[in-house]
N, C-alpha and C positions, 0 to 999 in steps of 0.2 A: 313271560313276566317282563313287564317293561321297566326301564330304569327310572329312578327318581320316585318321588311321591312318598318318601319315607317320613312319617310323622313322628313315630316314637319307636326306636329299635329295642327298647326294653322288653324282654321276653321272647325275642326272635328265635333264640336257640331252643327254648322250650317248645315253641310251636313247630319248629322244624322237626324236632325229635318226635313229637306227637304225630305229625303227618307222615313221617317216614315209617315209624313203627306201625301205625295203622295200615299203611299200604303193604308192608311186609306180611302182617297178619292176614290181610285180604288176599295174599298170594301173588302180588305184583313182583316183578323182577327188581333187582337192586337199582338199576337205572331208572325204572319207572317210579320206584319208591323215593329216590332222591328228588325227582321232579315233583312228586306230590309233597314232599317235605318243604321244598322251596316255595311251592304255590301256597301252602298253608301258612308258612312264615310271612310271606309277602302280604297275604290277606290281612294278617294281624297288624303288621307294622305300618300298613298304608291307611289304617283307619284310626281315628282318635280313640284313646283308651279312657275309661272313666277314672277320675282322680278323686281320692278321698281326703 
């Protein structure tokens, strides 16, 4: 994951938790699951979110 590129951090924790829990359920180790959580969160915060 590269630094910078954060467009909107709102929801980053929710997406981190989703990625982490998904990885745990899939049988990944804690370390691998943390990495997946970070990747999932970064993908979300580095893209524009729709606003209503």
